[in-house]
C-alpha positions in Angstrom: -79.6 27.4 -65.3 -79.5 23.8 -66.1 -76.3 23.9 -68.1 -74.7 25.8 -65.2 -75.7 23.2 -62.8 -74.3 20.5 -65.1 -71.0 22.4 -65.2 -71.2 22.7 -61.5 -71.9 19.1 -61.2 -69.1 18.2 -63.5 -66.8 20.6 -61.7 -67.8 19.1 -58.4 -67.2 15.6 -59.8 -63.7 16.6 -60.8 -63.0 18.3 -57.5 -64.2 15.2 -55.7 -61.7 13.0 -57.4 -58.7 15.1 -56.3 -60.0 16.3 -52.9 -60.4 13.0 -51.2 -56.6 12.4 -50.9 -56.1 15.9 -49.8 -58.6 15.5 -47.1 -56.9 12.3 -45.9 -53.6 14.0 -45.7 -55.2 16.9 -43.8 -56.8 14.4 -41.4 -53.4 12.7 -40.8 -51.8 16.1 -40.0 -54.6 16.9 -37.6 -54.1 13.6 -35.9 -50.3 14.3 -35.6 -50.9 17.7 -34.1 -53.5 16.4 -31.6 -51.1 13.6 -30.7 -48.4 16.1 -30.0 -50.7 18.2 -27.8 -51.5 15.1 -25.8 -47.8 14.3 -25.2 -47.1 17.7 -23.7 -44.4 20.3 -24.3 -41.5 17.9 -23.9 -42.6 15.6 -26.7 -44.2 18.1 -29.1 -40.9 19.4 -30.2 -39.6 16.0 -31.4 -39.1 15.3 -35.0 -38.7 11.9 -36.8 -35.5 10.3 -35.4 -36.1 11.5 -31.8 -34.2 14.8 -31.9 -35.4 17.9 -30.3 -36.2 20.7 -32.6 -35.6 23.2 -29.7 -32.9 21.8 -27.4 -33.5 22.2 -23.7 -31.3 24.3 -21.4 -28.6 22.0 -19.9 -27.8 22.2 -16.2 -24.3 23.3 -15.1 -22.5 22.2 -12.0 -19.2 23.5 -10.5 -16.5 21.0 -9.5 -13.6 22.1 -7.4 -10.4 20.1 -8.0 -7.0 21.2 -6.6 -8.3 24.8 -6.0 -9.5 25.1 -9.7 -13.2 25.5 -10.6 -14.6 23.5 -13.5 -18.1 24.3 -14.8 -19.4 21.2 -16.5 -22.6 19.6 -17.7 -23.5 16.6 -15.5 -25.1 14.9 -18.5 -21.6 14.0 -19.7 -21.0 12.1 -16.5 -24.3 10.2 -16.4 -23.4 8.9 -19.9 -20.8 6.7 -18.1 -22.8 5.4 -15.1 -20.1 2.9 -14.1 -17.7 5.7 -13.1 -17.6 7.5 -9.8 -18.7 10.9 -11.3 -21.5 9.1 -13.2 -22.8 7.7 -9.9 -22.4 11.0 -8.1 -24.7 12.8 -10.6 -26.9 9.9 -11.5 -29.8 8.5 -9.4 -27.7 8.9 -6.2 -27.9 12.6 -6.6 -31.7 12.5 -6.4 -31.4 10.7 -3.0 -29.0 13.4 -1.7 -26.1 11.0 -1.6 -24.0 13.7 -3.2 -24.3 17.1 -1.6 -22.6 20.4 -2.5 -20.9 22.7 -0.1 -22.2 26.0 1.1 -21.5 27.7 -2.2 -23.3 25.0 -4.2 -20.0 23.5 -5.5 -18.9 19.9 -5.5 -15.4 19.3 -4.0 -13.4 16.3 -5.1 -10.9 14.6 -2.8 -7.4 15.8 -2.6 -4.7 14.0 -4.6 -5.9 14.8 -8.1 -4.3 17.7 -9.8 -6.1 20.2 -12.0 -4.1 19.1 -15.1 -5.0 15.4 -14.6 -8.7 16.3 -14.1 -8.6 18.1 -17.5 -7.6 14.9 -19.0 -10.4 13.1 -17.2 -12.9 15.6 -18.5 -11.7 15.0 -22.1 -12.4 11.3 -21.5 -16.0 12.1 -20.7 -16.2 14.1 -24.0 -14.2 11.9 -26.3 -13.9 8.6 -24.5 -10.1 8.7 -24.7 -7.5 9.6 -22.0 -4.8 11.6 -23.8 -1.8 11.9 -21.5 0.3 15.0 -22.5 4.0 15.1 -22.4 5.4 15.7 -19.0 2.4 14.3 -17.1 3.0 11.3 -14.8 1.3 8.2 -16.2 1.3 6.7 -12.7 -0.6 9.7 -11.3 -3.1 9.5 -14.1 -3.5 5.8 -13.3 -4.2 6.6 -9.6 -6.8 9.1 -10.6 -8.5 6.6 -12.9 -8.5 4.0 -10.2 -10.1 6.5 -7.8 -12.7 7.7 -10.3 -13.4 4.1 -11.5 -12.4 4.8 -15.0 -11.1 1.9 -17.2 -7.3 2.3 -17.7 -6.2 0.2 -20.6 -4.7 0.4 -24.1 -8.2 1.2 -25.6 -8.8 4.3 -23.4 -5.3 5.7 -22.8 -3.2 7.4 -25.5 0.3 8.2 -24.3 3.6 9.2 -26.0 5.7 7.6 -23.2 5.0 3.9 -24.1 7.5 2.7 -21.4 5.4 4.3 -18.6 2.1 3.1 -20.1 3.3 -0.5 -20.6 4.7 -0.4 -17.0 1.2 0.3 -15.6 -0.4 -2.3 -17.8 2.2 -4.8 -16.7 1.4 -4.0 -13.1 -2.3 -4.9 -13.8 -1.3 -8.1 -15.4 1.1 -9.0 -12.6 -1.6 -8.4 -10.0 -4.1 -10.6 -11.7 -1.5 -13.3 -12.2 -0.3 -13.3 -8.6 -3.8 -13.4 -7.2 -4.0 -16.8 -8.9 -0.7 -17.9 -7.5 -1.7 -16.8 -4.1 -4.9 -18.8 -3.9 -3.5 -21.9 -5.6 0.0 -22.2 -4.2 0.9 -19.7 -1.4 -2.1 -19.9 0.8 -2.0 -23.7 1.1 1.6 -23.5 2.2 0.8 -20.9 4.8 -2.1 -23.0 6.1 0.3 -26.0 6.5 2.6 -23.9 8.6 -0.2 -22.5 10.7 -1.6 -25.9 11.4 1.8 -27.0 12.6 1.9 -24.1 15.2 4.2 -21.8 13.2 3.7 -18.0 13.2 5.5 -17.3 9.9 6.2 -19.1 6.7 9.4 -19.3 4.5 8.6 -20.4 1.0 11.2 -21.3 -1.6 10.1 -21.4 -5.2 11.8 -24.0 -7.4 11.3 -24.9 -11.0 9.5 -28.0 -12.1 12.8 -29.5 -13.1 14.7 -28.9 -9.8 15.3 -31.9 -7.5 16.1 -31.8 -3.8 18.2 -34.7 -2.6 19.6 -34.2 0.9 21.7 -36.5 2.9 19.7 -37.4 6.0 22.8 -37.9 8.0 24.4 -34.7 6.9 21.7 -32.1 6.1 22.7 -28.6 5.1 23.4 -26.6 8.2 21.3 -23.6 7.3 17.8 -24.4 8.6 16.3 -24.9 5.2 14.6 -28.1 6.5 11.9 -25.8 7.9 11.2 -24.1 4.6 8.2 -24.8 2.4 9.0 -25.7 -1.2 6.9 -24.9 -4.2 7.6 -26.4 -7.5 6.3 -23.9 -10.1 8.3 -22.7 -13.1 5.6 -20.0 -13.7 5.9 -18.6 -10.2 9.7 -18.8 -10.5 9.6 -16.7 -13.7 7.1 -14.3 -12.1 9.5 -13.5 -9.2 12.5 -12.9 -11.4 11.3 -9.3 -12.0 11.7 -6.8 -9.2 8.5 -5.0 -10.3 6.5 -8.2 -9.9 7.9 -8.6 -6.4 6.7 -5.1 -5.6 3.2 -5.8 -6.9 3.1 -9.1 -4.9 4.3 -7.4 -1.7 1.6 -4.7 -2.1 -1.1 -7.3 -2.6 0.1 -9.3 0.4 0.0 -6.2 2.6 -3.6 -5.6 1.5 -4.5 -9.1 2.6 -3.2 -8.3 6.1 0.1 -10.2 6.2 3.2 -8.9 8.1 7.0 -8.8 7.8 6.9 -9.6 4.1 10.3 -10.3 2.4 10.6 -11.3 -1.3 13.9 -11.9 -3.0 16.4 -14.3 -4.4 18.6 -16.6 -2.3 20.7 -19.7 -2.7 19.0 -23.0 -1.9 20.8 -26.3 -1.5 19.5 -29.0 -3.8 21.8 -32.0 -3.6 25.1 -33.2 -2.0 28.2 -32.8 -4.2 30.9 -34.2 -2.0 32.0 -34.9 1.6 35.3 -33.6 2.9 37.0 -35.2 5.9 38.4 -32.7 8.4 41.1 -33.4 10.9 39.7 -35.2 13.9 37.2 -37.3 11.9 34.8 -34.4 11.4 33.2 -34.5 8.0 32.0 -31.4 6.0 29.3 -31.8 3.4 29.3 -29.5 0.3 25.9 -29.0 -1.4 25.0 -27.6 -4.8 23.2 -24.3 -4.4 20.9 -22.7 -6.9 19.6 -19.2 -6.9 15.8 -19.3 -6.5 13.1 -16.9 -5.3 11.9 -17.0 -1.7 8.9 -15.5 0.0 8.9 -14.9 3.8 5.9 -13.6 5.7 4.1 -13.6 9.0 0.5 -13.3 10.1 1.2 -12.1 13.6 1.1 -8.4 14.6 3.7 -8.6 17.3 6.3 -10.6 15.6 9.7 -10.5 17.3 8.6 -8.6 20.4 9.8 -9.7 23.8 7.4 -10.5 26.6 9.7 -9.4 29.5 8.8 -6.5 31.8 10.6 -3.3 30.8 12.4 -1.5 33.7 11.4 2.1 34.2 13.9 4.6 32.9 15.1 6.8 35.8 16.1 10.3 34.9 19.8 10.9 35.3 20.9 13.5 37.9 24.1 14.4 36.1 24.4 17.9 34.7 24.8 17.8 30.9 26.4 21.2 30.6 30.0 21.0 32.0 30.6 24.7 31.7 27.8 25.4 34.2 29.3 23.0 36.7 32.6 24.9 36.7 30.7 28.2 37.4 28.5 26.9 40.2 29.8 23.6 41.5 27.1 21.4 42.9 28.4 18.1 44.2 26.3 15.0 43.3 24.9 13.4 46.4 23.3 10.0 46.5 19.6 10.0 47.4 20.0 7.7 50.4 22.9 9.9 51.8 20.7 12.9 51.4 18.0 11.4 53.5 20.1 9.9 56.2 22.6 12.7 56.9 22.6 16.4 56.3 24.6 17.8 53.4 28.2 18.8 54.3 29.0 22.4 54.9 25.4 23.2 55.3 24.5 25.4 58.3 21.3 25.3 60.2 18.4 26.7 58.4 16.9 29.9 59.7 14.1 29.5 62.2 14.6 25.8 62.2 13.5 23.8 65.1 15.5 21.3 67.1 16.8 18.2 65.3 15.1 15.0 66.3 17.0 12.6 68.5 19.4 15.3 69.4 21.1 14.7 72.8 
């Protein structure tokens, strides 16, 4: 029995050398499983790297755009929280800021077509707006502005480069004119308003232009009441008709009225003086074509303050054919009151005429 115990002892000694690490590994596994049970069912399925071993069932919502139903996963929208759809299905949805209709569907505003919204959905999946051939880039731009999606060369892929660059130029022109408006145009309008004016006429000259008028013979066109801005950059800006449209739209947004932007001739200096018969002199000025900006800040510009007379309805018969069939002579209203109509007999059952002798 003793040798057996020695063998057992030896065996146990050898097993002890290799079993201690195995026990440590087993203890670590037990701790991991216990830690997973403490985390709950949501965390117990995670592997190293944070991915779920058993993916959860994603929610689906139905969006109605232009009469077309789109069943989408709102998680794609919440991945872009700065967009309108990301805000709709983000924390705002938990506070009932976005509510479905009676069918449980979410209706987007009118003005976005189903085809454009498909491009919008591709953006949420791929991060790129791919405008197909035949689709209006301007309409896609309007949809992006409404849905608060960034519209630039990094997010838009379009075959029609002319239409794409046109929209990008509008963005650049708007930002540029906002700077011109605050730095140059608004001070000129304030100067006119402080002088009691209700409108402002601004002429944009280049930095190299000079205005030298003869005080005794000024140009007879009323330009002495215009505001002059010396800015070559603003002059080049207004050379493009598209930039003028952008500037006009921005000025309308700021509440200004009667906006006119164009190119006109402006007198800069006197060239010569002609003597007319009778001693009258005529001054000839040098005119240059320069941009002008005319606007007003009054709502009732050009309206008269006199009392309008009430329009009295005419008693004439418009249909001449009916007058030939049934002639009805026109009688003045005063004659009708003061004397009876001619060829008119006494009315039946009529009483005596007043003041009858």
